[in-house]
C-alpha positions as YAML, in Angstrom:
chain: A
units: angstrom
residues:
- id: 1
  name: MET
  ca: [-31.53, -52.30, -6.35]
- id: 2
  name: GLN
  ca: [-32.43, -48.65, -5.85]
- id: 3
  name: THR
  ca: [-30.21, -47.50, -8.71]
- id: 4
  name: VAL
  ca: [-31.85, -49.86, -11.16]
- id: 5
  name: ALA
  ca: [-35.42, -49.35, -9.91]
- id: 6
  name: VAL
  ca: [-35.15, -45.55, -9.89]
- id: 7
  name: GLY
  ca: [-33.63, -45.46, -13.37]
- id: 8
  name: VAL
  ca: [-36.27, -47.76, -14.82]
- id: 9
  name: LEU
  ca: [-39.10, -45.95, -13.00]
- id: 10
  name: VAL
  ca: [-38.32, -42.47, -14.30]
- id: 11
  name: THR
  ca: [-37.40, -43.72, -17.78]
- id: 12
  name: ALA
  ca: [-40.64, -45.70, -18.06]
- id: 13
  name: LYS
  ca: [-42.72, -42.75, -16.83]
- id: 14
  name: THR
  ca: [-41.10, -40.08, -18.99]
- id: 15
  name: GLY
  ca: [-39.47, -41.94, -21.89]
- id: 16
  name: GLN
  ca: [-36.65, -39.40, -21.75]
- id: 17
  name: ALA
  ca: [-32.94, -40.08, -21.27]
- id: 18
  name: GLY
  ca: [-32.65, -36.61, -19.73]
- id: 19
  name: TRP
  ca: [-34.69, -37.72, -16.69]
- id: 20
  name: THR
  ca: [-32.53, -40.83, -16.42]
- id: 21
  name: GLY
  ca: [-29.41, -38.69, -16.24]
- id: 22
  name: LEU
  ca: [-31.05, -36.23, -13.84]
- id: 23
  name: VAL
  ca: [-32.11, -38.80, -11.25]
- id: 24
  name: ALA
  ca: [-28.66, -40.41, -11.39]
- id: 25
  name: ALA
  ca: [-27.12, -36.96, -10.91]
- id: 26
  name: ALA
  ca: [-29.39, -36.35, -7.90]
- id: 27
  name: GLY
  ca: [-27.87, -39.32, -6.11]
- id: 28
  name: PHE
  ca: [-24.33, -38.33, -7.00]
- id: 29
  name: LEU
  ca: [-24.22, -34.52, -7.11]
- id: 30
  name: PRO
  ca: [-24.23, -34.17, -3.28]
- id: 31
  name: ILE
  ca: [-20.92, -36.03, -3.26]
- id: 32
  name: GLY
  ca: [-19.40, -33.16, -5.17]
- id: 33
  name: LEU
  ca: [-21.00, -30.48, -3.05]
- id: 34
  name: LEU
  ca: [-20.79, -32.02, 0.42]
- id: 35
  name: SER
  ca: [-17.84, -34.43, 0.41]
- id: 36
  name: PRO
  ca: [-15.37, -31.74, 1.53]
- id: 37
  name: LEU
  ca: [-17.65, -31.03, 4.51]
- id: 38
  name: GLY
  ca: [-17.80, -34.76, 5.20]
- id: 39
  name: GLY
  ca: [-14.00, -34.85, 5.05]
- id: 40
  name: VAL
  ca: [-13.77, -32.11, 7.68]
- id: 41
  name: MET
  ca: [-16.15, -34.04, 9.93]
- id: 42
  name: ALA
  ca: [-14.18, -37.25, 9.38]
- id: 43
  name: ASP
  ca: [-11.00, -35.50, 10.55]
- id: 44
  name: ARG
  ca: [-12.72, -33.77, 13.48]
- id: 45
  name: MET
  ca: [-15.13, -36.35, 14.95]
- id: 46
  name: ASP
  ca: [-15.15, -40.02, 15.87]
- id: 47
  name: ARG
  ca: [-15.33, -41.58, 12.41]
- id: 48
  name: ARG
  ca: [-17.36, -44.64, 13.37]
- id: 49
  name: GLY
  ca: [-19.98, -42.58, 15.21]
- id: 50
  name: TRP
  ca: [-20.26, -40.06, 12.39]
- id: 51
  name: LEU
  ca: [-20.66, -42.82, 9.80]
- id: 52
  name: PHE
  ca: [-23.37, -44.47, 11.93]
- id: 53
  name: ALA
  ca: [-25.34, -41.22, 12.11]
- id: 54
  name: THR
  ca: [-25.15, -40.54, 8.37]
- id: 55
  name: THR
  ca: [-26.06, -44.15, 7.53]
- id: 56
  name: LEU
  ca: [-29.13, -43.80, 9.73]
- id: 57
  name: GLY
  ca: [-30.07, -40.73, 7.68]
- id: 58
  name: GLU
  ca: [-29.69, -42.73, 4.46]
- id: 59
  name: THR
  ca: [-31.97, -45.37, 5.93]
- id: 60
  name: LEU
  ca: [-34.73, -42.84, 6.58]
- id: 61
  name: PHE
  ca: [-34.63, -41.53, 3.00]
- id: 62
  name: ALA
  ca: [-34.68, -45.10, 1.64]
- id: 63
  name: VAL
  ca: [-37.76, -45.88, 3.75]
- id: 64
  name: ALA
  ca: [-39.46, -42.70, 2.49]
- id: 65
  name: LEU
  ca: [-38.76, -43.73, -1.11]
- id: 66
  name: ALA
  ca: [-40.29, -47.16, -0.50]
- id: 67
  name: LEU
  ca: [-43.42, -45.57, 0.98]
- id: 68
  name: LEU
  ca: [-43.67, -43.10, -1.90]
- id: 69
  name: ALA
  ca: [-43.49, -45.92, -4.44]
- id: 70
  name: THR
  ca: [-46.65, -47.53, -3.04]
- id: 71
  name: GLY
  ca: [-48.65, -44.72, -4.68]
- id: 72
  name: ARG
  ca: [-48.13, -42.83, -7.93]
- id: 73
  name: PRO
  ca: [-44.72, -41.21, -7.50]
- id: 74
  name: SER
  ca: [-43.79, -38.30, -9.72]
- id: 75
  name: PRO
  ca: [-40.26, -38.25, -11.20]
- id: 76
  name: GLY
  ca: [-39.64, -34.97, -9.34]
- id: 77
  name: ALA
  ca: [-40.51, -36.44, -5.92]
- id: 78
  name: VAL
  ca: [-38.39, -39.52, -6.59]
- id: 79
  name: THR
  ca: [-35.48, -37.30, -7.60]
- id: 80
  name: LEU
  ca: [-35.75, -35.22, -4.40]
- id: 81
  name: LEU
  ca: [-35.66, -38.31, -2.16]
- id: 82
  name: VAL
  ca: [-32.69, -39.69, -4.08]
- id: 83
  name: LEU
  ca: [-31.03, -36.29, -3.58]
- id: 84
  name: GLY
  ca: [-31.60, -36.48, 0.20]
- id: 85
  name: GLY
  ca: [-30.14, -39.96, 0.45]
- id: 86
  name: GLY
  ca: [-27.20, -38.86, -1.67]
- id: 87
  name: ALA
  ca: [-26.55, -35.98, 0.73]
- id: 88
  name: MET
  ca: [-26.36, -38.35, 3.69]
- id: 89
  name: SER
  ca: [-24.00, -40.61, 1.78]
- id: 90
  name: ALA
  ca: [-21.82, -37.67, 0.74]
- id: 91
  name: VAL
  ca: [-21.14, -36.42, 4.27]
- id: 92
  name: GLY
  ca: [-20.55, -39.94, 5.58]
- id: 93
  name: PHE
  ca: [-18.46, -41.58, 2.88]
- id: 94
  name: PRO
  ca: [-15.16, -39.78, 3.62]
- id: 95
  name: ALA
  ca: [-15.31, -41.27, 7.13]
- id: 96
  name: TYR
  ca: [-15.95, -44.72, 5.66]
- id: 97
  name: GLN
  ca: [-12.88, -44.47, 3.46]
- id: 98
  name: ALA
  ca: [-10.70, -42.72, 6.03]
- id: 99
  name: MET
  ca: [-11.24, -45.58, 8.50]
- id: 100
  name: MET
  ca: [-9.61, -48.16, 6.25]
- id: 101
  name: PRO
  ca: [-5.96, -47.27, 6.97]
- id: 102
  name: ASP
  ca: [-6.83, -47.64, 10.68]
- id: 103
  name: LEU
  ca: [-7.78, -51.27, 10.05]
- id: 104
  name: VAL
  ca: [-4.89, -52.56, 7.89]
- id: 105
  name: ALA
  ca: [-1.15, -52.05, 7.59]
- id: 106
  name: PRO
  ca: [0.10, -49.57, 4.91]
- id: 107
  name: GLU
  ca: [1.47, -52.36, 2.71]
- id: 108
  name: GLU
  ca: [-1.98, -54.03, 2.72]
- id: 109
  name: LEU
  ca: [-3.98, -50.89, 1.96]
- id: 110
  name: GLY
  ca: [-4.13, -51.41, -1.80]
- id: 111
  name: ALA
  ca: [-5.43, -54.95, -1.35]
- id: 112
  name: ALA
  ca: [-7.95, -53.76, 1.24]
- id: 113
  name: ILE
  ca: [-9.30, -51.09, -1.12]
- id: 114
  name: SER
  ca: [-9.54, -53.70, -3.89]
- id: 115
  name: LEU
  ca: [-11.54, -56.01, -1.61]
- id: 116
  name: SER
  ca: [-13.75, -53.10, -0.60]
- id: 117
  name: SER
  ca: [-14.40, -52.38, -4.28]
- id: 118
  name: ALA
  ca: [-15.15, -56.06, -4.89]
- id: 119
  name: GLN
  ca: [-17.70, -56.34, -2.08]
- id: 120
  name: PHE
  ca: [-19.34, -53.08, -3.14]
- id: 121
  name: ASN
  ca: [-19.67, -54.29, -6.71]
- id: 122
  name: LEU
  ca: [-21.09, -57.64, -5.65]
- id: 123
  name: GLY
  ca: [-24.13, -55.53, -4.88]
- id: 124
  name: ARG
  ca: [-24.13, -54.47, -8.52]
- id: 125
  name: VAL
  ca: [-24.39, -58.15, -9.47]
- id: 126
  name: ILE
  ca: [-26.98, -59.31, -6.94]
- id: 127
  name: GLY
  ca: [-28.97, -56.08, -6.58]
- id: 128
  name: PRO
  ca: [-30.02, -55.62, -10.22]
- id: 129
  name: ALA
  ca: [-31.20, -59.24, -10.43]
- id: 130
  name: LEU
  ca: [-33.38, -58.75, -7.34]
- id: 131
  name: ALA
  ca: [-34.60, -55.40, -8.62]
- id: 132
  name: GLY
  ca: [-35.50, -56.97, -11.96]
- id: 133
  name: LEU
  ca: [-37.55, -59.66, -10.21]
- id: 134
  name: ALA
  ca: [-39.36, -57.10, -8.07]
- id: 135
  name: ILE
  ca: [-40.12, -54.81, -11.02]
- id: 136
  name: ALA
  ca: [-41.19, -57.72, -13.21]
- id: 137
  name: ALA
  ca: [-43.67, -58.63, -10.49]
- id: 138
  name: GLY
  ca: [-45.11, -55.15, -11.00]
- id: 139
  name: CYS
  ca: [-43.92, -53.51, -7.78]
- id: 140
  name: TYR
  ca: [-41.21, -50.87, -7.57]
- id: 141
  name: ALA
  ca: [-41.99, -50.49, -3.85]
- id: 142
  name: TRP
  ca: [-40.57, -53.95, -3.09]
- id: 143
  name: ALA
  ca: [-37.25, -53.05, -4.67]
- id: 144
  name: PHE
  ca: [-37.06, -49.88, -2.58]
- id: 145
  name: ALA
  ca: [-38.20, -51.64, 0.61]
- id: 146
  name: ILE
  ca: [-35.54, -54.35, 0.35]
- id: 147
  name: ASN
  ca: [-32.94, -51.64, -0.22]
- id: 148
  name: ALA
  ca: [-34.14, -49.80, 2.91]
- id: 149
  name: ALA
  ca: [-33.96, -52.98, 5.00]
- id: 150
  name: SER
  ca: [-30.38, -53.63, 3.85]
- id: 151
  name: PHE
  ca: [-29.15, -50.52, 5.68]
- id: 152
  name: PHE
  ca: [-29.79, -52.20, 9.01]
- id: 153
  name: ALA
  ca: [-27.03, -54.71, 8.21]
- id: 154
  name: VAL
  ca: [-24.64, -51.76, 7.75]
- id: 155
  name: LEU
  ca: [-25.73, -50.24, 11.06]
- id: 156
  name: GLY
  ca: [-25.17, -53.57, 12.80]
- id: 157
  name: ALA
  ca: [-21.69, -53.89, 11.31]
- id: 158
  name: LEU
  ca: [-20.76, -50.41, 12.52]
- id: 159
  name: LEU
  ca: [-21.95, -51.21, 16.04]
- id: 160
  name: ALA
  ca: [-19.68, -54.27, 16.09]
- id: 161
  name: LEU
  ca: [-16.63, -52.46, 14.67]
- id: 162
  name: ARG
  ca: [-13.77, -51.49, 16.98]
- id: 163
  name: LEU
  ca: [-11.17, -48.92, 15.90]
- id: 164
  name: PRO
  ca: [-7.97, -47.60, 17.49]
- id: 165
  name: ALA
  ca: [-8.54, -44.70, 19.89]
- id: 166
  name: THR
  ca: [-8.74, -41.34, 18.11]
- id: 167
  name: PRO
  ca: [-6.39, -38.70, 19.56]
- id: 168
  name: PRO
  ca: [-8.17, -35.52, 20.71]
- id: 169
  name: ARG
  ca: [-8.29, -32.69, 18.17]
- id: 170
  name: SER
  ca: [-7.80, -29.50, 20.12]
- id: 171
  name: ASP
  ca: [-7.23, -26.93, 17.34]
- id: 172
  name: SER
  ca: [-9.87, -24.26, 16.82]
- id: 173
  name: LEU
  ca: [-9.64, -23.71, 13.06]
- id: 174
  name: SER
  ca: [-12.81, -22.53, 11.32]
- id: 175
  name: LEU
  ca: [-14.61, -24.73, 8.80]
- id: 176
  name: HIS
  ca: [-13.33, -22.57, 5.96]
- id: 177
  name: ARG
  ca: [-9.71, -22.85, 7.11]
- id: 178
  name: ARG
  ca: [-10.02, -26.62, 7.57]
- id: 179
  name: LEU
  ca: [-11.33, -26.96, 4.01]
- id: 180
  name: ALA
  ca: [-8.54, -24.75, 2.69]
- id: 181
  name: GLU
  ca: [-5.93, -26.76, 4.59]
- id: 182
  name: GLY
  ca: [-7.20, -30.00, 3.01]
- id: 183
  name: ALA
  ca: [-7.20, -28.48, -0.48]
- id: 184
  name: ARG
  ca: [-3.65, -27.16, -0.11]
- id: 185
  name: ALA
  ca: [-2.40, -30.52, 1.15]
- id: 186
  name: THR
  ca: [-4.02, -32.33, -1.78]
- id: 187
  name: PHE
  ca: [-2.71, -30.11, -4.57]
- id: 188
  name: ALA
  ca: [0.75, -29.72, -3.03]
- id: 189
  name: ASN
  ca: [1.24, -33.49, -3.34]
- id: 190
  name: PRO
  ca: [1.98, -34.51, -6.97]
- id: 191
  name: PRO
  ca: [0.56, -38.08, -6.85]
- id: 192
  name: ALA
  ca: [-2.57, -36.96, -4.97]
- id: 193
  name: ARG
  ca: [-3.01, -34.06, -7.39]
- id: 194
  name: PHE
  ca: [-2.66, -36.47, -10.30]
- id: 195
  name: ALA
  ca: [-5.32, -38.77, -8.80]
- id: 196
  name: VAL
  ca: [-7.78, -35.86, -8.52]
- id: 197
  name: LEU
  ca: [-7.12, -34.71, -12.10]
- id: 198
  name: LEU
  ca: [-7.42, -38.29, -13.37]
- id: 199
  name: ILE
  ca: [-10.77, -38.91, -11.72]
- id: 200
  name: SER
  ca: [-12.02, -35.51, -12.93]
- id: 201
  name: VAL
  ca: [-11.41, -36.39, -16.58]
- id: 202
  name: VAL
  ca: [-12.81, -39.90, -16.20]
- id: 203
  name: ALA
  ca: [-15.93, -38.62, -14.41]
- id: 204
  name: LEU
  ca: [-16.71, -36.09, -17.12]
- id: 205
  name: THR
  ca: [-16.08, -38.25, -20.18]
- id: 206
  name: ALA
  ca: [-16.54, -41.94, -19.32]
- id: 207
  name: SER
  ca: [-18.53, -42.26, -16.08]
- id: 208
  name: PRO
  ca: [-21.87, -41.03, -17.52]
- id: 209
  name: PHE
  ca: [-22.32, -44.41, -19.21]
- id: 210
  name: ILE
  ca: [-23.45, -45.65, -15.77]
- id: 211
  name: ALA
  ca: [-26.34, -43.20, -15.55]
- id: 212
  name: LEU
  ca: [-27.42, -43.92, -19.12]
- id: 213
  name: VAL
  ca: [-27.58, -47.72, -18.81]
- id: 214
  name: PRO
  ca: [-31.41, -47.74, -18.37]
- id: 215
  name: ALA
  ca: [-31.82, -45.50, -21.41]
- id: 216
  name: MET
  ca: [-29.48, -47.72, -23.43]
- id: 217
  name: ALA
  ca: [-31.40, -50.85, -22.40]
- id: 218
  name: ILE
  ca: [-34.84, -49.38, -23.07]
- id: 219
  name: ASN
  ca: [-34.31, -47.04, -26.03]
- id: 220
  name: VAL
  ca: [-31.48, -48.78, -27.91]
- id: 221
  name: PHE
  ca: [-31.76, -52.48, -27.06]
- id: 222
  name: HIS
  ca: [-35.56, -52.34, -26.45]
- id: 223
  name: SER
  ca: [-35.35, -54.67, -23.46]
- id: 224
  name: GLY
  ca: [-36.86, -52.72, -20.53]
- id: 225
  name: ALA
  ca: [-36.21, -53.56, -16.88]
- id: 226
  name: THR
  ca: [-34.80, -56.99, -17.68]
- id: 227
  name: GLY
  ca: [-32.23, -55.52, -20.02]
- id: 228
  name: THR
  ca: [-31.29, -52.84, -17.49]
- id: 229
  name: SER
  ca: [-30.70, -55.48, -14.83]
- id: 230
  name: LEU
  ca: [-28.57, -57.54, -17.23]
- id: 231
  name: LEU
  ca: [-26.39, -54.59, -18.22]
- id: 232
  name: VAL
  ca: [-25.87, -53.37, -14.66]
- id: 233
  name: SER
  ca: [-25.12, -56.92, -13.51]
- id: 234
  name: ALA
  ca: [-22.63, -57.36, -16.35]
- id: 235
  name: GLN
  ca: [-20.80, -54.22, -15.27]
- id: 236
  name: GLY
  ca: [-20.85, -55.48, -11.68]
- id: 237
  name: VAL
  ca: [-19.40, -58.87, -12.65]
- id: 238
  name: GLY
  ca: [-16.61, -57.14, -14.50]
- id: 239
  name: ALA
  ca: [-15.99, -54.78, -11.59]
- id: 240
  name: VAL
  ca: [-15.73, -57.63, -9.07]
- id: 241
  name: CYS
  ca: [-13.27, -59.50, -11.29]
- id: 242
  name: GLY
  ca: [-11.32, -56.33, -11.99]
- id: 243
  name: ALA
  ca: [-11.15, -55.39, -8.30]
- id: 244
  name: LEU
  ca: [-9.80, -58.80, -7.33]
- id: 245
  name: ALA
  ca: [-7.19, -58.60, -10.11]
- id: 246
  name: ILE
  ca: [-5.80, -55.19, -9.10]
- id: 247
  name: THR
  ca: [-3.38, -56.31, -6.39]
- id: 248
  name: PRO
  ca: [-1.62, -59.09, -8.36]
- id: 249
  name: LEU
  ca: [-1.44, -56.87, -11.45]
- id: 250
  name: VAL
  ca: [0.07, -53.97, -9.48]
- id: 251
  name: SER
  ca: [2.56, -56.35, -7.85]
- id: 252
  name: ARG
  ca: [3.66, -57.62, -11.26]
- id: 253
  name: PHE
  ca: [3.54, -54.51, -13.46]
- id: 254
  name: GLY
  ca: [3.43, -51.51, -11.10]
- id: 255
  name: ARG
  ca: [0.61, -49.08, -10.32]
- id: 256
  name: ARG
  ca: [1.50, -46.67, -13.14]
- id: 257
  name: ALA
  ca: [1.38, -49.36, -15.86]
- id: 258
  name: VAL
  ca: [-1.88, -50.79, -14.52]
- id: 259
  name: LEU
  ca: [-3.51, -47.35, -14.52]
- id: 260
  name: ILE
  ca: [-2.47, -46.75, -18.13]
- id: 261
  name: GLY
  ca: [-3.79, -50.18, -19.09]
- id: 262
  name: ASP
  ca: [-7.12, -49.54, -17.34]
- id: 263
  name: LEU
  ca: [-7.49, -46.16, -19.05]
- id: 264
  name: ALA
  ca: [-6.90, -47.71, -22.47]
- id: 265
  name: GLY
  ca: [-9.23, -50.59, -21.59]
- id: 266
  name: VAL
  ca: [-12.08, -48.25, -20.62]
- id: 267
  name: VAL
  ca: [-11.76, -46.39, -23.92]
- id: 268
  name: ALA
  ca: [-11.75, -49.53, -26.08]
- id: 269
  name: SER
  ca: [-14.52, -51.36, -24.21]
- id: 270
  name: LEU
  ca: [-16.84, -48.33, -24.09]
- id: 271
  name: VAL
  ca: [-16.50, -47.93, -27.85]
- id: 272
  name: ALA
  ca: [-17.37, -51.63, -28.22]
- id: 273
  name: TYR
  ca: [-20.38, -51.16, -25.92]
- id: 274
  name: ALA
  ca: [-21.61, -48.20, -27.97]
- id: 275
  name: ALA
  ca: [-21.32, -50.23, -31.18]
- id: 276
  name: ALA
  ca: [-22.88, -53.43, -29.79]
- id: 277
  name: PRO
  ca: [-25.50, -54.85, -32.18]
- id: 278
  name: ASP
  ca: [-27.69, -56.34, -29.46]
- id: 279
  name: LEU
  ca: [-28.23, -56.62, -25.70]
- id: 280
  name: TRP
  ca: [-25.93, -59.61, -25.14]
- id: 281
  name: ALA
  ca: [-23.05, -58.06, -27.05]
- id: 282
  name: GLY
  ca: [-23.55, -54.89, -25.01]
- id: 283
  name: ALA
  ca: [-23.48, -56.91, -21.78]
- id: 284
  name: ALA
  ca: [-20.25, -58.63, -22.83]
- id: 285
  name: ALA
  ca: [-18.65, -55.26, -23.53]
- id: 286
  name: LEU
  ca: [-19.82, -53.93, -20.15]
- id: 287
  name: VAL
  ca: [-18.02, -56.78, -18.37]
- id: 288
  name: LEU
  ca: [-14.77, -55.37, -19.76]
- id: 289
  name: VAL
  ca: [-15.85, -51.80, -19.02]
- id: 290
  name: GLY
  ca: [-16.58, -52.73, -15.41]
- id: 291
  name: ALA
  ca: [-13.21, -54.44, -14.92]
- id: 292
  name: CYS
  ca: [-11.19, -51.53, -16.28]
- id: 293
  name: TYR
  ca: [-13.35, -48.79, -14.76]
- id: 294
  name: ILE
  ca: [-13.08, -50.18, -11.22]
- id: 295
  name: GLY
  ca: [-9.32, -50.40, -11.73]
- id: 296
  name: LEU
  ca: [-9.22, -46.66, -12.38]
- id: 297
  name: LEU
  ca: [-11.34, -45.78, -9.36]
- id: 298
  name: ALA
  ca: [-9.58, -48.10, -6.94]
- id: 299
  name: GLY
  ca: [-6.15, -47.15, -8.23]
- id: 300
  name: ALA
  ca: [-6.75, -43.41, -7.90]
- id: 301
  name: ASN
  ca: [-8.32, -43.85, -4.46]
- id: 302
  name: THR
  ca: [-5.35, -45.90, -3.27]
- id: 303
  name: ILE
  ca: [-2.95, -43.18, -4.38]
- id: 304
  name: VAL
  ca: [-4.76, -40.58, -2.28]
- id: 305
  name: GLN
  ca: [-4.99, -42.80, 0.79]
- id: 306
  name: LEU
  ca: [-1.33, -43.81, 0.63]
- id: 307
  name: HIS
  ca: [-0.21, -40.19, 0.50]
- id: 308
  name: ALA
  ca: [-2.60, -38.69, 3.04]
- id: 309
  name: PRO
  ca: [-1.39, -38.06, 6.63]
- id: 310
  name: PRO
  ca: [-3.92, -39.38, 9.19]
- id: 311
  name: SER
  ca: [-4.86, -35.88, 10.36]
- id: 312
  name: LEU
  ca: [-5.70, -34.79, 6.78]
- id: 313
  name: ARG
  ca: [-6.95, -38.07, 5.32]
- id: 314
  name: GLY
  ca: [-10.64, -37.27, 5.50]
- id: 315
  name: ARG
  ca: [-10.24, -33.87, 3.86]
- id: 316
  name: MET
  ca: [-7.96, -35.10, 1.09]
- id: 317
  name: LEU
  ca: [-10.42, -37.88, 0.31]
- id: 318
  name: GLY
  ca: [-13.19, -35.28, 0.41]
- id: 319
  name: ILE
  ca: [-11.42, -33.23, -2.28]
- id: 320
  name: TYR
  ca: [-10.99, -36.36, -4.40]
- id: 321
  name: MET
  ca: [-14.65, -37.28, -4.03]
- id: 322
  name: MET
  ca: [-15.72, -33.69, -4.74]
- id: 323
  name: ALA
  ca: [-14.08, -33.89, -8.18]
- id: 324
  name: LEU
  ca: [-15.85, -37.17, -8.93]
- id: 325
  name: GLY
  ca: [-19.14, -36.01, -7.46]
- id: 326
  name: ILE
  ca: [-19.36, -32.72, -9.36]
- id: 327
  name: LEU
  ca: [-18.14, -33.79, -12.78]
- id: 328
  name: TYR
  ca: [-19.93, -37.15, -13.05]
- id: 329
  name: PRO
  ca: [-23.46, -35.74, -12.66]
- id: 330
  name: LEU
  ca: [-22.62, -32.80, -14.92]
- id: 331
  name: GLY
  ca: [-21.40, -35.25, -17.54]
- id: 332
  name: ALA
  ca: [-24.49, -37.43, -17.02]
- id: 333
  name: ILE
  ca: [-26.87, -34.49, -17.46]
- id: 334
  name: ALA
  ca: [-25.02, -33.19, -20.53]
- id: 335
  name: GLN
  ca: [-24.71, -36.58, -22.20]
- id: 336
  name: GLY
  ca: [-28.31, -37.46, -21.28]
- id: 337
  name: ALA
  ca: [-29.58, -34.24, -22.85]
- id: 338
  name: ILE
  ca: [-27.61, -34.84, -26.05]
- id: 339
  name: ALA
  ca: [-28.63, -38.51, -26.12]
- id: 340
  name: GLY
  ca: [-32.27, -37.48, -25.82]
- id: 341
  name: SER
  ca: [-32.18, -36.74, -29.54]
- id: 342
  name: GLY
  ca: [-31.55, -40.42, -30.22]
- id: 343
  name: ALA
  ca: [-27.76, -40.34, -30.33]
- id: 344
  name: LEU
  ca: [-27.01, -42.57, -27.34]
- id: 345
  name: ARG
  ca: [-24.45, -44.68, -29.17]
- id: 346
  name: VAL
  ca: [-22.63, -41.65, -30.55]
- id: 347
  name: VAL
  ca: [-22.54, -39.91, -27.15]
- id: 348
  name: THR
  ca: [-21.15, -42.98, -25.36]
- id: 349
  name: ALA
  ca: [-18.45, -43.56, -27.96]
- id: 350
  name: GLY
  ca: [-17.63, -39.84, -28.05]
- id: 351
  name: GLY
  ca: [-17.05, -39.72, -24.30]
- id: 352
  name: ALA
  ca: [-14.72, -42.70, -24.53]
- id: 353
  name: LEU
  ca: [-12.73, -41.13, -27.35]
- id: 354
  name: LEU
  ca: [-12.36, -37.89, -25.39]
- id: 355
  name: LEU
  ca: [-10.92, -39.90, -22.51]
- id: 356
  name: GLY
  ca: [-8.54, -41.58, -24.95]
- id: 357
  name: ALA
  ca: [-7.38, -38.20, -26.20]
- id: 358
  name: ALA
  ca: [-6.76, -37.06, -22.62]
- id: 359
  name: LEU
  ca: [-4.69, -40.21, -21.98]
- id: 360
  name: VAL
  ca: [-2.52, -39.56, -25.04]
- id: 361
  name: CYS
  ca: [-1.97, -35.94, -23.96]
- id: 362
  name: ALA
  ca: [-1.06, -37.00, -20.41]
- id: 363
  name: LEU
  ca: [1.49, -39.53, -21.66]
- id: 364
  name: ALA
  ca: [2.96, -37.03, -24.11]
- id: 365
  name: ALA
  ca: [3.33, -34.44, -21.36]
- id: 366
  name: ARG
  ca: [4.61, -37.05, -18.88]
- id: 367
  name: GLN
  ca: [1.91, -36.16, -16.36]
- id: 368
  name: LEU
  ca: [1.77, -39.63, -14.73]
- id: 369
  name: PRO
  ca: [4.13, -39.33, -11.71]
- id: 370
  name: ALA
  ca: [6.90, -41.90, -11.50]
- id: 371
  name: GLY
  ca: [6.36, -42.06, -7.71]
- id: 372
  name: LEU
  ca: [3.18, -44.05, -8.26]
- id: 373
  name: ASP
  ca: [5.30, -47.20, -8.32]
- id: 374
  name: ARG
  ca: [6.99, -46.58, -4.98]
- id: 375
  name: PRO
  ca: [6.28, -49.25, -2.33]
- id: 376
  name: ALA
  ca: [3.32, -48.52, -0.07]
- id: 377
  name: GLY
  ca: [5.47, -48.33, 3.05]
- id: 378
  name: ASP
  ca: [7.82, -45.79, 1.46]
- id: 379
  name: ILE
  ca: [4.90, -43.69, 0.29]
- id: 380
  name: SER
  ca: [3.33, -43.68, 3.74]
- id: 381
  name: ALA
  ca: [6.62, -42.66, 5.30]
- id: 382
  name: GLY
  ca: [6.99, -39.85, 2.77]
- id: 383
  name: ALA
  ca: [3.47, -38.65, 3.47]
- id: 384
  name: ARG
  ca: [4.19, -38.56, 7.21]
- id: 385
  name: ARG
  ca: [7.36, -36.57, 6.64]
...
């Protein structure tokens, strides 16, 4: 709800795609800057307690945004509050992800990540519809207030969660050395290194379409908040379906083949989205985009988690999220600035074609590790060794 309401609010106030990209970057850029720090904290502290504290911080920023929206919020003030909430999310999310292997067996981790992606993207289906209703009623504050209230459900879930006991961490390494240790472990592991490089290219070329959905709905399809909600919901529907399909597809074809298929699917469906003649055709294309895009994210995330030793899991995930968090907002700002001249369709298609070129180069250079298709149990054993 917040993503849609913020995007529509700043686009409606400014009429500029650049502001749309900037406010989206404000929510995501802290992931790139602070995720490694969050990974260190996830490996050093009780993960459930740390996640509770950072979620409480997110709640406070969401409440502040709801209060601000009752007046005449400036785009700058909205962007700063989104930035603060993004910072809380960035330092907490590595703990959220690092807890998952403590809850399921290694051979079930891929399915668990797929289910996590599905439940997250259900919010992209339900949230935009609720945001559209609230905005149509003439009140951005309601959209932000409902979002703020939803955090209390997360806090309640964390209070009820029970995890295996965390062994004491007695080493006295400095923050800098802990970060360096996580970076070395990530790039010394070929599959984990591949996952980081993959998400870097995707974040820079393809991911900015997410930030520019409000601009596409308003400036290209001329459909305002209703169109924005429809497009975001369409992507969410596709993402839920794609997330639920990952495990059976990987079981049948292997993780490497599914990743290649998702990469090709993102390229083709984004080009179709850019060329869509109307809102409904664009929504249909975004269903396919959402399905393939979530396959890339969940697949790359699974690779990192399967290869990360428990003592380094938070930091390796932090490095992965840093790549996504830095390059996605940079891509969103750059593509938003170019699209501000009226070339939204060209920019979206161009990003997709750049990703396609990167895929062809990776296949030609054989940069997709064969070990991606090893069974989860074998991978986990190799990571422990």
